[in-house]
C-alpha positions as CSV (number, residue, x, y, z in Angstrom):
1,M,17.5,-29.5,26.9
2,T,21.3,-28.5,27.0
3,V,22.6,-25.4,25.2
4,R,26.1,-25.0,24.7
5,N,27.9,-21.9,23.7
6,E,30.3,-23.2,21.1
7,S,31.6,-20.0,20.1
8,H,33.3,-19.6,23.7
9,G,36.8,-20.7,24.0
10,N,36.1,-23.2,26.6
11,A,32.6,-24.5,25.3
12,V,32.5,-27.6,27.5
13,E,32.4,-25.2,30.7
14,H,29.7,-23.2,29.0
15,S,26.6,-25.6,28.7
16,Y,23.3,-25.0,30.5
17,R,20.0,-26.7,30.9
18,V,17.0,-24.9,29.6
19,N,13.6,-26.3,30.8
20,I,10.6,-26.0,28.6
21,E,7.2,-25.8,29.8
22,N,4.1,-25.7,27.4
23,G,6.4,-24.9,24.5
24,I,8.3,-21.7,26.4
25,P,11.6,-21.8,27.8
26,V,11.1,-21.1,31.5
27,A,14.0,-22.1,33.5
28,Y,17.6,-22.3,33.0
29,E,20.9,-22.8,34.7
30,C,23.0,-19.8,33.3
31,P,24.5,-17.9,36.0
32,V,23.2,-14.9,34.3
33,D,19.9,-15.9,35.6
34,M,21.2,-15.6,39.1
35,Y,22.0,-11.8,38.6
36,H,19.7,-10.6,35.9
37,E,16.0,-10.7,35.5
38,E,16.3,-10.7,31.6
39,A,16.4,-14.0,29.7
40,C,20.2,-15.1,28.8
41,T,21.3,-15.9,25.4
42,H,20.9,-19.4,26.2
43,H,17.1,-19.1,26.9
44,V,16.8,-16.8,23.8
45,A,18.6,-19.2,21.5
46,V,16.1,-22.0,22.4
47,A,12.9,-19.5,22.2
48,I,13.8,-18.2,18.4
49,R,14.8,-21.6,16.9
50,E,11.3,-22.9,16.4
51,P,12.5,-26.5,15.2
52,V,14.6,-26.8,18.2
53,L,12.0,-25.5,20.5
54,E,9.3,-27.9,19.0
55,V,11.7,-31.1,19.8
56,A,12.5,-29.9,23.2
57,S,9.0,-29.4,24.1
58,E,8.1,-32.9,22.7
59,Y,11.1,-34.3,24.9
60,E,10.1,-32.4,28.1
61,S,6.5,-33.6,27.7
62,D,7.4,-37.3,27.6
């Protein structure tokens, strides 16, 4: 799924793909992922929003 930081001044350039496997966000394109081992805010945003995670999980499994 694509997650966008709408609060950023240039939100269009701050959209990142988050991949879901077995109901867990596991991979994402955020540049933070390249430099840190912690989950970025985009990864967490998907993980803590159960309805979003549920829909994304169903989409990924199709």
